[in-house]
C-alpha positions in Angstrom: -0.4 71.8 88.1 0.3 70.4 92.5 -2.7 70.4 94.1 -0.6 73.2 96.7 -0.3 75.7 93.0 -3.6 78.5 92.7 -5.3 80.6 94.9 -7.1 78.5 97.8 -10.0 81.4 98.6 -11.5 80.5 95.3 -13.4 76.5 94.4 -11.8 74.2 93.5 -11.1 74.4 89.5 -12.7 70.4 88.2 -15.2 70.6 90.7 -17.9 72.4 88.6 -21.0 73.4 89.8 -22.7 75.4 92.1 -21.3 76.3 95.3 -23.0 74.4 98.6 -23.8 78.2 99.5 -25.8 78.5 96.5 -27.3 75.1 96.1 -31.3 75.4 96.1 -31.3 72.0 98.6 -28.8 73.4 100.7 -30.6 77.4 101.1 -33.3 76.2 103.9 -30.0 75.2 105.8 -27.9 78.6 105.6 -30.7 80.2 106.4 -30.8 79.0 109.7 -27.0 79.5 109.8 -27.8 83.3 108.9 -30.5 82.9 112.1 -28.0 82.2 114.1 -29.3 78.4 114.4 -25.9 76.3 116.2 -24.7 74.2 113.7 -25.9 71.5 115.3 -28.7 72.1 115.5 -28.6 72.7 111.2 -26.9 69.7 110.7 -29.3 67.4 112.8 -32.1 68.9 110.6 -30.8 68.0 107.5 -30.0 64.6 108.6 -34.0 64.9 109.4 -33.8 65.8 105.9 -32.5 62.7 104.6 -29.3 64.8 103.6 -25.5 64.2 104.3 -24.9 66.6 107.5 -20.9 66.6 106.7 -21.1 68.3 103.7 -21.3 71.3 106.5 -18.0 70.4 107.8 -15.8 71.7 104.7 -15.8 74.7 102.7 -19.5 76.1 102.2 -17.9 77.8 98.2 -16.9 74.5 96.7 -19.0 72.6 94.9 -20.9 69.7 96.2 -18.9 66.9 96.0 -19.9 63.9 94.5 -19.6 60.9 96.6 -21.9 62.8 99.4 -25.2 62.9 96.6 -24.6 59.3 96.0 -24.1 58.6 99.8 -27.8 60.5 101.1 -29.3 58.6 98.5 -28.8 55.6 99.6 -28.8 56.5 103.4 -32.5 57.9 102.3 -33.3 54.0 100.6 -32.1 52.1 104.3 -35.3 54.3 106.2 -38.9 53.3 106.3 -41.4 55.9 106.8 -43.8 55.2 110.1 -47.3 54.9 108.4 -49.4 55.2 111.6 -49.5 59.7 113.4 -50.2 59.2 117.3 -52.5 61.5 119.4 -49.7 63.1 121.6 -51.5 62.1 125.0 -49.7 63.4 128.3 -51.1 62.5 131.2 -50.3 64.0 135.2 -49.4 61.2 138.6 -52.2 61.9 140.6 -50.7 60.8 143.8 -55.2 61.3 145.4 -58.1 60.7 144.1 -60.9 62.7 143.8 -64.0 61.5 146.1 -65.5 63.2 143.3 -64.0 62.4 139.5 -64.6 59.7 137.3 -61.8 57.6 138.8 -63.4 57.5 141.4 -66.7 56.1 140.4 -63.8 53.4 138.0 -62.0 52.3 141.5 -65.5 51.0 142.9 -67.1 49.9 139.4 -67.0 46.0 139.4 -67.9 46.2 135.3 -64.6 48.1 135.3 -62.9 45.3 136.4 -64.4 42.6 133.6 -64.0 44.9 131.0 -63.1 43.9 127.8 -59.9 46.1 125.8 -60.4 45.9 121.8 -57.2 46.6 120.3 -58.6 47.3 117.3 -60.7 50.2 118.8 -57.9 51.4 120.3 -55.8 52.1 117.3 -58.4 52.8 115.0 -59.3 55.4 117.8 -55.3 56.6 118.6 -53.4 56.2 115.3 -54.1 57.8 112.0 -53.1 56.2 108.2 
């Protein structure tokens, strides 16, 4: 049979499997689309979760192509997960130091100038393993 023959609104015969939009692995992303998120945001979430986002470009009624499963596994193997969780600090720039602030006290303190910073202690304070 020719590829052009048959009903094109149905999934390809011989593809077998569950349609992409009903696949349990992808239900989260189709729910995001139903809630009105843009396709680019959904694709970003898929790539963040280690899935191949190019499957969203195809027919959502067709089964998941098997080559996408292989590329997803190979892509996630190469990424090393960061083991340190850093505390988010947000600093604001001060134009002038107030005379009653801690920074005014530090500015005139001779002991602070010779302070030795312990890098390991900072890692323990500001990184979670």
